[in-house]
C-alpha angles and dihedrals in degrees: 000000000000125000127188116201113201119196139165129216102240099123121341101261095083092055091046090052092052090048093051092051094043093053093049094043090050089049090058096048106270122131108231139189128190118207132179096219099204093043089053096047098041127356093198089054090048091052092047093050095047092047093043092053093048090049095043095050099038105031107024102021094148090058090049091051091051089052092047092050089050091052090049089061099043122114118260111259120189099154111127088220096061116115093247094048091044090052091049089049092057094043090049097062094086092045087051091058089051091053092050101042111025108025130012105193127200089207132023117201118193117203095183132044092236090064092042089054090053093050092042089056091047090051092049087054093048095245096126132058097167120107111259132214129186120204114208105206103198138058091263141052105263120221114269094031088099089057098060095076093157092068107106099216138013120209111208132189095244146000083243087075096055094092091052091047094050090045089053089054104264113141109249091224090064098054118103110185093197097134132245111308114250134174114279093242089073090058093061129071139224122195113258095237089053095047090047090049091051089052095044093243131142107275099221104036125108105256127209121198113206117193137164101191124261092311094049092239118192137029096302092167090052092051089054093048089053099050094039088071091065113106091219119109115249144124132230139225113195119191113190100178110199094341100111094173090059089047096054091041092055092046090057096052121106106219138178092219126064108262123190110193126197138177119212112346140179097208103071087126092063089046091053088050088052096047133083093202140000129226108202149127111278101246114158097245101043087046092052091049092051092049092049086056092048087240118158113233133220103194122210138169099014114194105243106256124033096008088057086054090049088055092052093051096045097046094043089052096050096244102115146009125237121233114210137160090272095041100044124196095252092054091047092051091044092057090052089055091047094048111029088178088075090066089047092050091050089049091052090049091048090054086058099047108026121101106206091165100046093120092054093046093049092047089048091052090049090053092049091047087058092045092251128134127221115260115255 
C-alpha cells in the first residue's frame, strides 16, 4: 500500500501533521512519501508562499484577517473553468508526471487546502484514480474546502463541526470527524510528578506552560512579566521556539517565580504532562496536542482568520479561556487560582471533545480503504 502525503509550507502545523501520519503509516506497513506540492512544482512559488504567509501573519495580520473573512463569504465555485481551477490545472501538470513516473499512490492525503486544490483539479481532469483525503487542521472549515468537491473524504477536528461543514456544502458522507493528527507521544501520559522530576521542577507546585508556537509568536516575555506579579505560588515553563530574541529577553528577566526558558524543543509532550495549564496562541496543532493531554488552555494572540475561529470553537465548548486586552492574562490566571473548579470543568469538557487517538483512527481508515487490516 502506497500513501502520498501532500503538504504546503504555510505555517509548520501542516508539515507536522503530514509527518505524524507518515510515521504511523510506515509503522503499520505502508510505503509513504511526503511532498511539499508547491516546492516540487516551483521552488520560487514555494518561497513566495512561505514568506508571504510569514509576513501576512506576523507583520500584517489584520490584512490577513480581512482577506480570510472575505474568503469566508465568497460564493462556492467548482467549475473547472474558473480562474482558480484553471491555474491549479496548469500547476498540477508537473505533479501529475510525478504520480505517473515516480510514485503511484493508492491514497493521497492533503494536509493543506493548496494541495487539495491541485488534487481536485487533477481529479476533474481524470488524472488521478487514487482515493483522496483532505485534513482540515483547525477547529473550523477553512474557506475553499467547500470548493474541492472531488476530494473523497474530509477529516475534521470534531463531530461538532459537521453541521458547519454540511452547511458549507460538503457531503455529510465524506466527513470523518477523527480529529487533527498529532504525534503518538501526545496520546500517552506521564504522571505529573515524574514529568516535573524530568524537567527539574518542584513536584507539588502549580505549573504554567507558556508557548508561542514554533516561531515563538507574541510577547512571551511580557506574558511572564504580567503573571509574575501574582501572589500565588507557581512555576513557569517558557518555550520560545525559533524566536531567539524572546529567549534572550526572558533570560534577562528578574522574576519572583521560577521560570525555566527554552528555545526549540522536542519534549513538549513532557512539558504538557508537567503543566496544569498552558498559555499559547490557538494554532490547530498545538491546541490538539493540549486537548490530547487534557490540558486547559489560556489562548492569546490569535492570528486573525482561522485562529480566531479556533478561539470561538474552544471558548464556546468550554475548553479554554480567551485572553484579550480587557481580560489580561494575569486576571485569567488569577481566576483559575481563585476557582480551581474552572480548571476541572475545562478538563471534563476536554475529555468529551479531545481526540487523542486521531492519528491511529485516520491510519486505520486508510488501511481499511485499501482493503488492508492492521497488523496484530
